[in-house]
N, C-alpha and C positions, 0 to 999 in steps of 0.2 A: 445524300450528305448526311444521313442518319448514321449509316457507318461507320464515316470519318470523324462525326462528334464522339458515338461510343468508343472508337477506337483511342482518340484522345484521351478520352475519359480514364481509360482502362489503365492508359498507358501513364495517366499523371497518379494514379495509384501505386502502380510500381513504381515511380519515383520516390512515392512516399515511402513506402517500405523499404526502397533502400537507402533511405535518410534515417529511416527507425535503424535499421540493420548496422548501419555505420557508427551510430551513438551506443550501439550493444558493443559492437567490436572494441569501441572506446576503452567503455568499461571494462569490458574484459581483459583489455592491455593492461589500462591501470592495473588491474589485481594482480596481472602477472610480473609487472614490471617493479611495482612499489615492493622494496624490502620490509619485514616485518621488523619494527621496532618494538623495544621494551621503554615502558613510562620514566624510567630512568634515565634512559637516552634522550627522550624528548626533555626532560627537564634540565638535563646538563647543556642541551645546544641553546634552550631558553634562557638558562642562568649566564650563558657567555654572551649570548646576542644581546640581550635587556641589559646585563654589564656593560657592556660597549658602547650600545645605541641607545640606553634608554626605553624604558616603557614603552608598550604602543607598536612598535617594529617588528617583532618578532610574530614568522609565520613558516611553518615547514608540513607541507602536504605528508602524510604518513599512515601506517598501516600498525593498528595495535591489534592484540588477540589478547583476552582475558576473560575476567568473570564482571559481570551485572553487580554494581557496589550503589548501597546508598545509606548512611549513617540513620536516614528515617525513612525506612521501606514500609510499604501499604500493605494492608490487608484488601486482597480483591472483592468484591461484592457477592459473587457468586461462588466462588471455588474457595474462598476462603485462605488462597494461597498468599505466602508473604511474597512480594512483586516488587520491582521498581517502576513498573509500569501495568495500566489492566485497560481495555475498554470492553464494556459492557453493553450487551440491547438485549430490551425485551420486545420483543414484534409481536404485534394482535396479528393471528389469522382467522377470517372471519368470511363468509357469503353473506350479499347482500341482493334483497331482491327489487328488480330493475326493469323498466319496460324495455323491452328490445323488439326491433322488428324480425320478422323471420322470411324464410326466402319467398312468400309471394308477399311481402310487405305489411302483413295482420301484424299488430302490436300484440308481445305475449309476455308475462311476465316471466322473469328467468333468474335463477339463485347467480349473482356474478360472485367469485372469487377476489379478494381483497385481502390485503396488507398496511398494517399502521405499526410506526416503532412506539412504542408506549414510553419506554426509557431507553437514554442512550447517556453513558457517561465514560469520560477518558480523560484518565488521571496520570502525573507522572510525577514520582518521589522528588523531593526537594534533594538536591545534591547528588543527582543521578551522575552516575559515571563508571569506568571502565577499571579494574584493580588487577595486578598481575602481581606477580612473585617481588618485583621488586619496586611497587608503588600503588598510587592512584592520581586518575585525571577526570576531571568534570567534562563531562557532554552535555552539549546543545543540541537536542536531536531536533529541533525545526527543521522542517524542509528534509529532510535527511530521508532515503530510502529504506524503509523501515521492514523487517523482516520480524515476525513474531511466531509465538505457540500459542496451538487452543487449549484454555484454560478449564474450560467449561462449556458443553453444549447439551442440551435437554429439549424435548417437547413434551408438552403437555396437553392433552386431548382435553376438549370442552371448555364450560365456564369454572372457574375456582369454586364457586357455591351460588346460589341462588340470588341470593343481595349482593356480591361482590364481593372481591376481595381486596384488600389492601397491603403492597409489599411495600419495604423501605428500601430504598435505593440511595447509595450516598446521603442519606441523611433525609430524605424527602419520600413522603406517603405515597404514594400512588394508588389510584385505584384501580383495578382488573374487573371487567365482567360486568355480570350486575345486570337488572332491568329486564322488561318483558316487550321487548320492541321486535312485532312480530314480523317486519321488514329485515329482520337482521340475525345471523344465527353464529355463533362463533366455533370455528374450528377447532383452534387450542393457540397456546401461546409458547414461543418458542424462546428459550434463555440461550444465550450466545456470550461468549467472554474469549478474549486472546488478550495476549501482556508476555510477561518479559518476567521470569522468577527471579529472585535475588539470589545469587550462587551462577547463574545461569552462564553457559559460556558465551561470549559475546564476541564476533568480528567486526572491527570499526576501520573504515578506510576514509578518512575527509582532512581537516585541516585542522592541526595544533595551533592555536595562535592565541596572542594577548591584546586583540582590538578594543575589547571591552573591559580593559585592566588588569586582569586576571588570566593566568594560562587555562585554555578551554581547548575541549575539541568541538567543532563546528564546522559548517556548512563553507567551503570554498570561495572566495572573492570571484574566481575566476570559473564561469559556467562549463568551460571545458571540462572539470576535474569531477568526478563526483562524489558523493557525500553517503556513506553506507553505515547502517546500524542493524547489524543483523544477528539473531541466532541462529543462523546457519553458519558452516564451517566455510572455508574459502575455497575449497574445493566443490561443496556444493553449491557456492554460489557460481563457479566458474563453468560446473555442468548446465546449470539451468540457462546462463546465457549462450553456454555453447549450442544449445537445444535453440532458444528462441532467434539467435543467429541465421541457423538453419533452416527455420522454419520461414523468416522474414525474406532470406535469399532465395528461397523454391518461390513463394509466394511473387517476388519482383520478377523473377524470371517468367513465369506464368502469366501474370498480367503483360510484360514487354512483348512476348509471343502474341498474345491474344491481342493484344492493340496493333498488332503490326498486322497480323492477318485481317483485320474487322479495317482498317485502313486499307490494305489491298483490294478487299471485296468493295469497299465503297468506291476507289478511285476504278476501277475497274466498271462498276455501274454508271458511272458517270460518263468514261468514256463509251461506252454501247449505246449512251442517249444519242452523242453526235454521230 
């Protein structure tokens, strides 16, 4: 019976992998079949539809290629880059002395590695959108598949100083380190930041619509259609999807084969009992 259950579980995993593969294949098809529009073409369609049917009725799934833009760009906290989006993190890596049982069941004190996120800040510039040679259209990036670039990465060993250090991120002062806890010792602090630079090449696949009263790119209401905001090119996205599709397909076939084999073994064992 155990082999039959194991075979069923493995087969279910194969079905899940196959379904994920199908979703990735659908995304790839949308990228491949959707022609690139210019901002001016989208706006011309919008003007035509809204002029004849009124506002709130325009929706157009399209692909845009241009540069990330905002009239109110941000300055990223760690890299000081001019950006339309950034997410910064400060991660404290340390060891804590804890009581642990050894192989004989005796309690021993051991240093155990831990991590804590000291600070995390994610910000979008007001009026973010994509700009090409023909114009600009705003983007609501909520619920998008977002691809960014690394802006900053640094690891500093040890405590900043004996009394602790205050850093200022997003206008907030945060204490790092310090203290004389004998059950705690700092390994160091990791500083990470990702984002989208002002003027960065941008690929956008989504729904141009005026559901909220003005023309904007956002997530389609139909879940079958993807919403992508990416610093990667279309070719890079397709290459990534192709690799993922291949991997999920191989994994699904392996699971189907292994599940079938376990089921056969289980049936043979059951038959041998009678």
